[in-house]
Phi, psi and omega in degrees: 000129179259143178257147180269125176248151181300331181283348181281335183297311180294328181288327180292330181294332182257007178078026180147198180288124182289149179283179185298319181293321178294321178293321178296319178298315179297321179295316178295322176298320179293324182284332174101199188300313185296327179293318178296317180294318179297318178296322180293314179296316178298321177298320177293323181291315183292304182202117191304326177296332177294314178298319178295321177295322177294320177299316178297318180294317179298320179290316182297320180273004177059042179278353177287336181290156187293334183275352179260298190269333188243088175147179185287343179291336178291335180279338176267191179286159186275146171231124180250009176090349181284339180297319182297314179296321179296316181294323177294321178295315182293328180293331181278345182278147176292146183274341184101343177264112186297319181296315180293319180296320178291321176298316180296318179296317179296318180296316178296320178297317179296319178294321177295320177297317178296321178295318178297316179297319180294319178295322177295319177299315179298322179295316177297322179296316178297317179297319179295320179294316178298319181295317180295321177295320179293318178298320178295320178297314181295323178295317177297320180295318179294321179295317178295323178294319177296319179296316179296319178297318179296315180296318180290324177293320179295322180292323179288327177293320180295316181288327181287327182286337182266125176261134182290140176280165181294136180089354178253155178258000000 
């Protein structure tokens, strides 16, 4: 019977006892951003190619991003975004089980049909909203035109009923 020790977890991740560089990397990851920056500056002070190599390594492993070098995600395992692309690739591949593959194909076809129907519904909804807004605009415009016609007709009646006296304009 083997017992699990806390020191066995980091070694299992590397397939055995990690070498000095892996242990240094893990230690710097645990210490965080300032430790990486200090190691880089120290590398430049000791021998400039070491500092340059550290800058290259930090850039290559994308430790400048906030989820690697700066934050609690650096204390956990790393994610570089390739897992998502890999899983999407694997989801499109056949599984080898004919029943499951036909079920998956049918489900994907049904979901695509539902998405198409939903997008068509949204388009009809947008068109109906646009039409109602346009109809309301035209009704307001017609109402304003009637009001202006009424006001101008009233003004012409007032002016037509009054005859100018001599000497007035």
